[in-house]
N, C-alpha and C positions, 0 to 999 in steps of 0.2 A: 310583226304586221306581215300580213300574207303579200306577195306580188303576185301577181298573170302570169309571169313567165315562170316562176317556179310550178305554179299549178298547170301549166302545158307540159310542162316535163314531168312534172307528178303525175298526170296521164298518159304522156308515152310511156313510162316505167310501167303503170298499170295494164298498157295493152299488150306491150313487147314482150313483158316478164323479165326484162335486164337492163341493166345502165347502157350496154354495150350497142343494145338492138335499140335503145332510145335514143342514142346517143346518134347512130347512124338515119333513123328518121328524121330529126330533127337538123341534122347536117352539124353537129357538135361532138367531141369529145367523151370520152367516158369518163376521166377526171371532173370533164365539164359537168357531166350530169351527175355526176357523186358530190360536186361540190355544193352546188343547188340543192340538193336534197336534204344535206346535213343545214342549210342557210334555211328553209322551209321546215326542219323538224324542230328548227332553235328558234323558231318564230310560232311556233302554237306549243312547243315546251312539250313534247311526246312523242316517242318513236312513231312513224308512219311506213317504213318498211322493214321487212326481216328476212335475212337471205333463207331461204329453204332449198336445200341441194344447189344445184346453179342456177336456179332464179328467184326473184327478188317479189315476194309476198307481201297482200298490202295488212298491216293491223287493223283492228276495228275502225283506229282514228284516221287511218289512211282511207277505207274505204267510205267512210263518212264524207271526207274532205272531199274525195273524188266524185262522189255521188252530186257534191255540190256544185263543184269544180263545174261539171257543164252548164248548168246553169248562166253560173257567173260570167267565163266566157263567150257566152252564147250573147248575152247581155250586152258586153265588151263589144265583142265584134259588130254589134247593130248602134253601138251607142258610136263608136268609131266610124262607119261607115255614115251616121247621122251626121255629124259634124263634118265629116269630109266635103258630103254633099251641101251641108250650109257654108262650108269656106269655098267651096268650087263654085255659089250660087245656082248650083243645080235644086236645093230648097229655100228656106229660109222663113221668117215672119218678121213685118214693119209694122208698129203702130205709130201711125203720124196723128199728129193734131193739127188743123190748121183754123185760121179766120176763115168767114165766109167770103170774103172777096178772093182768099187764096183758095179756096176748096174750088170757086166756078171757074179760076183762069189758071192758075199755076197748075194745080195742083192735076189735073186732067192731062193735062199734056206730059206731065212728068212721067207719070203713074202709067202711060199706055206705052210710052218709050219703055220704061222699067220690064214691063210684063213681054214686051217683042224681044229683048234684050236676053232677058232670066224669066221666065216662063214660070219653073219652080218658086219664084221669091211670092209671097203673099204679103199685100200690104192692107191692112183695115183702116179706116179713117173717121176721126172723131170730131168735132169742132167746138173751137173756145177762144176767145177772146184773150188776149194776154191782158193782165198778167197768169190771168187762171191755167191758160195751155202751159208756161212756164212751170205754175207750180205742178202740173200733171207729169212734165217729164222727174224733174226732180221728185218728185215720189216714186218713181218705178211704173206711172200708169203710161206712159207711152215712149216711144224710142226717140222718133223725131218729132218737134216743136217749130211749126212755122209761126212764127211771129212777127211784130212791128214794134217802133218808137218813133215819136217825132223827133226831128232835130231841135237840138237846144234843151229836150227834155232831159232833167235833173236825174236820169237813171243809166246813166253810164257804167255802174260798176254791178248793176242788177244781173247780169248775165257775164261776171267774172269767173264764176265757176266753170260754165259752159264750153262748149265748141261752138266757135261762133261762124257759120257760111253766109257770110253778104250776099243778097241776091237782085236785089233792085232798088233803085231810088224811085219813090212813088210821090207824085206832086199831088195839093191838093187842087180841085178846079172849082169853081163856082157854076151851081147851076139855077139856070133862072128860067121862069115859062117863056116861052116862044114868043107871044105878044111884050115880052116885057121890055122896057126902053133900054136895058143894056144889053139884049139879043144877040146883037150884030157886034158889039163892042169886042175887038181882041184881048183886051186885058180890062179887068178890073180891080179894083182895090178895094179890099174890105172895109174901110170906110166910108165907100159909095152905095154900101148896103144897109147901112145903119136904121135906117128910118123903116125897114123890110120886116115884114112876119116871118121868122125862121122855121123851119122842119130840121132839126136835130135827130144825128142818128145814133150809132150805139153810145154808150158811157163814157168811152174814153174817147173818141170822137166828137161827144157830146163836151166833155172837158177841155180839149183841145179847142172848139169854138171858142166858148165861151173866152178862155183865153189868147186868144188872138185878136178876138174882138176888143178886149177890155185894152189891150195893147195899141188898138188902133183908137182907144176912147170911147166907145160907148160899148152898154153893156145889150145883147142881144135878146130882141122880145119869140121869145121860145112859143109858138103857138102850136106844134103838134111835136113830139119826139118818138121814135122808133128804133126799133134793132134792126127791123128789116128793109136793106136797102131799095128793094124794087117798090117799096111802101114809100120812103121817101120820094123816090121818084114821080111816084106816080099822084104824088100830091105836089107837086112841084110843077109837073106838067096840067095837073087842074087849075093850079092859076091861085093855090092856097097858100103861097112863101117863096122864099128864095133858099138856097142849102148849098154846104159848103162840103166835099167831099173825095174821098182818094180817085186819083182816077182807073186806079184798079177796081174799084167798084164802080163805078160808073160804067169801064165796060165790062160787068158780068151782067146786067143787066140791057132791057130793051127801051129806053127811055120814051116817052113819045110826048109829043106837045112841050118838049123843054128840048134850052140850048146849054151847052157847056162853055163858061167864057176862062180861061186862062185869067189865075189868080197874080197878082202883083202887089206888095212883094212878092217870090214865090214859098210858100211854106210846102214842105216837106215831112215824109215818112220814112226812115229805111227799114227794109222788109230784109227779115234773115231767116236762115233755116237754124235750128240750138238743137245740138244734142250732148249727150254726157262723155267726157273724156274715154272711158270704157268702150261705150258702145260709137264710138267715132271708130275704132278698131275692127269691127264686124263688118264684113263683106255689103252684107244685103243694105246696112245702115249708110255705108259709106255710096253703092250705087244708087242709093233712094237720094242722095245729099249732091251727088253730082247731075242727076237727072234734074232736080230742081233749079238745080243753077242754068244746065242749058235751056229748062222751061223759061227761066228771068230774063235769060239774054234773050231769046227770042222776044217775048214780052216788052223787053225796053227798047227794042229797036222799030218798034210800032210808031209811028207818028203822036204827038200829041199835040191839042189844040183844039179853035173853038168849031162844034161838031153841031150838026143841025139835029134834033131829034122829031122822029117822024113820028 
């Protein structure tokens, strides 16, 4: 196997004409140069240098290797500099996948802070709900996945092979029209809405809604279903039904004509940032996880509770 250090010594011998001169240029002894040349010739299986008087002359094989050495060493130097830049966060790329309400609340704050601290680090963003986002991470199509799971869900094992950075606990809230009989209640039980028409959200949230309602003894009558949170809020605001949404989703839109009411007993989802164990050692990925955690800390300190929607 040809080693870069041997190529550097060969180039020095070729340019200076002797082992002793090459040693002075490289800051090592003449015997060390001779030893490395013998090792290189053993690696390639042919002589690279012949003595001509007091000078060393390249063989045809030696000339070929020196000719290629320039490009090899230049490429290696460029690679070392690029890796050093990535390690020092002067450069780097992170592919982030997030669910929509995370994209509009946690992600902007985190990425703004990351850019300010490390302007050479580039982050791309794609949206996907779990479990699709987790699949993208495992398949190598992203570096960090912002994901969630509901408390009590039988999914505790699905992240066992990943590095999990807990971010915050997000409560579900009831969303009712401004003129609804429960619009000014401090809390509402899910069973109090059993006779209402429902607007359901994304498929995973829809499944959670049905599960919670069935636990309260009724099946929700879902009149509308949409993956778009602003559409859910708009339909509620127009008086077309009620909904249960994560607090983070409500905060990501500007509701009109509706009110949020705390749901009791509380239903929560755990929001996390996920990455692969090897990627967790990459400085740019670590910095992204840290900024997401800081953004979540600021988000979770915001007060939750009933809120009038204009």
